[in-house]
C-alpha positions in Angstrom: 119.2 159.5 79.2 118.5 162.8 81.3 121.2 165.2 82.5 118.8 166.4 85.2 120.0 165.4 88.8 118.1 162.7 90.6 115.6 164.2 92.8 116.3 162.0 95.9 120.0 163.1 95.3 119.1 166.8 95.4 116.9 166.4 98.4 119.5 164.7 100.4 122.0 167.3 99.5 119.7 170.0 100.9 118.9 168.1 104.0 122.7 167.6 104.6 123.6 171.5 103.9 120.5 172.0 106.2 122.0 169.9 109.1 125.4 171.8 108.5 123.6 175.2 108.8 122.0 173.9 112.1 125.2 172.6 113.2 124.2 168.9 114.0 127.4 167.3 114.3 126.1 163.8 115.1 123.8 163.6 111.8 126.8 165.2 109.8 129.0 162.7 110.9 126.6 159.9 110.0 126.1 161.2 106.7 129.7 161.4 106.0 130.2 158.0 107.5 127.6 156.6 105.3 129.2 157.9 102.1 128.2 161.7 101.6 131.4 163.6 100.3 133.0 165.6 103.3 133.5 168.2 100.7 130.1 168.5 99.2 129.4 171.7 97.8 126.3 174.0 97.3 125.4 175.9 94.0 127.5 178.7 95.6 130.4 176.5 96.1 129.7 176.5 99.9 131.1 173.5 101.4 129.6 171.8 104.6 132.4 173.0 106.7 131.8 176.6 105.2 128.3 176.5 106.3 128.9 175.2 109.8 131.5 177.5 110.2 129.5 180.5 109.0 126.4 179.5 111.4 128.7 179.3 114.3 128.8 175.4 114.9 132.3 174.5 116.1 131.4 170.9 116.8 130.4 170.4 113.3 133.3 171.7 112.1 135.3 169.6 114.3 133.4 166.8 113.0 133.6 167.4 109.3 137.4 168.0 109.5 138.0 165.0 111.3 136.1 162.9 108.3 138.5 164.7 105.8 136.8 167.8 105.0 139.2 170.5 103.5 139.4 173.4 106.2 140.6 175.9 103.5 138.3 175.0 100.5 137.1 178.4 99.1 133.5 178.9 98.1 132.7 180.6 94.4 133.6 184.0 95.6 137.2 183.2 97.1 136.3 183.0 100.7 137.2 180.3 103.1 135.6 178.9 106.3 138.2 180.6 108.3 137.8 184.2 106.7 134.0 183.5 107.2 134.3 182.7 111.0 136.4 185.7 111.5 133.7 188.1 109.5 130.8 186.5 112.0 133.2 186.8 114.9 133.0 183.1 116.0 135.7 182.5 118.0 135.2 178.7 118.6 134.9 178.0 115.3 138.2 179.9 114.4 140.1 177.7 116.9 138.2 174.5 115.3 139.3 175.4 112.1 142.9 176.5 113.2 142.9 172.9 115.0 141.8 171.5 111.8 144.6 172.8 109.8 143.1 176.0 108.0 145.6 178.5 106.7 144.9 182.1 107.9 146.6 183.3 104.7 144.2 181.4 102.2 141.3 182.7 100.2 140.4 186.1 99.1 140.1 188.2 101.5 141.9 186.1 103.6 141.1 185.3 107.4 144.4 187.5 107.9 143.0 190.1 105.7 139.5 190.0 107.2 140.9 190.4 110.7 142.9 193.4 109.5 139.9 195.1 107.8 137.6 194.7 111.2 141.0 195.8 113.6 140.6 192.3 115.1 144.7 192.5 116.4 144.1 189.5 118.8 143.1 187.3 115.6 146.1 188.7 113.8 148.7 187.8 116.7 146.8 184.3 116.9 147.4 184.2 112.8 150.8 185.4 113.5 150.5 188.3 111.2 151.3 191.7 111.8 
């Protein structure tokens, strides 16, 4: 028996990660509904939510969170989707993540730290941070 991943599984995962980057909420929802894990991560630990958030797709983030994806799941560098959205200035995604239960204090740096770093006082107020 080989420990190599099934090429079809690898291909499917690549397709699903691409859907997250492109923000295809409908197709992502269908794949997760069909059994693809909502918290699937790539080789860098980026979840589907992280990829959708970082690329500015609030609808995809909402669809994934509604299907049980973890809003605060950090990647291998300790970054959360919310911190990524703050870094990228994706206000709609920030709201979608907060609505989905994301914790502004989670991760390293956290969304609060990231907002502070970039002087985003409006976000610090939104997060209830000083």
